[in-house]
C-alpha positions in Angstrom: 15.1 -13.7 2.1 17.2 -14.3 5.3 20.7 -12.9 5.6 23.6 -13.1 8.0 25.4 -10.1 9.5 28.7 -10.5 7.7 29.5 -7.3 6.0 27.7 -4.9 8.3 29.6 -1.6 9.2 29.3 1.2 11.5 31.2 4.6 11.1 30.9 8.1 12.5 32.2 11.5 12.0 31.5 15.2 11.4 30.4 16.2 8.0 31.9 14.0 5.2 35.1 12.8 7.1 34.1 9.4 8.6 35.9 6.8 10.7 34.9 3.2 10.8 34.7 1.2 14.0 37.0 -1.7 13.1 36.7 -5.4 13.9 33.0 -5.1 14.9 31.5 -8.4 16.1 27.8 -7.0 16.4 25.9 -3.9 15.9 22.2 -3.1 16.5 20.2 -0.8 14.2 18.3 2.0 15.9 14.9 1.2 17.5 12.9 4.4 17.6 10.0 4.5 20.0 7.1 6.9 20.5 6.0 8.0 23.9 2.2 8.2 24.5 -0.3 10.3 26.2 -3.6 8.7 27.7 -6.7 10.4 26.3 -9.3 8.3 28.0 -12.4 10.3 28.9 -15.4 9.5 31.1 -17.6 8.7 28.1 -15.8 5.6 27.0 -18.3 2.7 26.6 -15.9 -0.3 26.0 -13.8 0.0 29.2 -10.6 0.5 27.2 -8.2 3.3 27.7 -7.4 5.4 24.6 -3.9 6.9 23.7 -2.3 9.1 21.2 1.4 9.1 20.2 3.5 12.0 21.4 7.3 12.6 20.8 9.6 10.0 19.2 12.8 8.8 20.9 15.5 7.6 18.6 16.7 5.2 21.3 20.3 3.7 21.7 22.4 1.7 19.4 24.7 -0.9 20.9 27.8 -2.3 19.2 30.7 -4.7 20.2 34.1 -5.0 18.7 37.3 -6.9 19.3 39.6 -5.0 21.7 42.5 -3.1 20.2 44.7 -0.3 21.9 44.0 1.9 18.8 40.2 1.4 18.9 40.0 2.1 22.6 41.9 5.4 22.1 39.7 6.5 19.1 36.5 5.8 20.9 37.5 7.3 24.2 38.4 10.5 22.1 34.8 10.9 21.0 33.1 9.6 24.3 30.3 12.2 25.0 31.2 14.4 22.1 28.4 15.6 19.8 28.9 19.0 18.5 32.4 20.2 17.3 31.3 23.8 16.8 30.5 23.5 13.1 28.7 20.1 12.8 27.0 17.4 14.7 28.3 13.8 15.0 26.8 11.7 12.4 26.7 7.8 12.5 26.0 5.4 9.8 25.1 1.7 10.1 25.2 -0.3 6.9 23.4 -3.6 6.8 25.0 -6.5 4.8 24.3 -6.5 1.0 21.2 -8.8 0.7 22.5 -10.8 -2.2 25.9 -11.4 -0.5 27.8 -11.0 -3.7 28.1 -7.2 -3.7 25.6 -6.6 -6.5 22.9 -5.3 -4.2 22.6 -2.1 -2.3 23.1 -2.3 1.5 20.4 -0.5 3.6 21.8 2.3 5.6 20.7 3.9 8.9 22.0 7.4 9.2 21.5 9.6 12.4 23.1 12.1 14.5 24.2 11.0 18.1 26.9 10.6 20.6 28.8 7.7 22.1 27.3 7.7 25.6 28.9 4.6 27.1 32.0 2.6 26.6 32.8 -0.5 28.4 36.5 -1.5 28.5 37.3 -4.9 27.8 37.2 -7.8 30.3 40.3 -9.9 30.0 40.0 -13.5 30.8 42.4 -16.5 30.3 40.5 -17.9 27.3 38.0 -15.4 26.1 38.3 -12.9 23.4 38.6 -9.4 24.7 35.7 -7.3 23.6 34.9 -3.5 23.7 31.2 -2.5 24.0 29.6 0.8 23.4 26.2 2.4 23.4 25.3 5.4 21.1 22.4 7.8 22.0 20.4 8.7 18.9 19.5 12.3 18.7 16.7 13.2 16.3 15.4 11.4 13.3 16.8 8.4 11.5 17.3 8.4 7.8 17.0 5.1 5.9 18.5 4.8 2.5 
């Protein structure tokens, strides 16, 4: 079944205290990727290289939200922050409920990471001012 993105959320925090990024207009779920090591040896007979997977990289998550003074201040306060001394920054992206009526359960992507990049808004005469950010995923991603 196809769904649209209305209802998706993104939030962050240390431990159980979380803060939602408000007025989001787009968010990308994490895209983990494995590195590889070539294992080709001189006895191959089919002229194809061989590989094995090595370490996984959780990748980056991008989001965009409408500009607001409060949102800029909140995000600048966590830019580059990961460990507050007792816990690591945890992020949660919730996909929209599949049935659209609230009866289903939204899929959640939960991971540790830090806000790596924040692009302040570009102000134009007719465009909506947006704020863009990139989150660096650190470690495994939990799906629920």
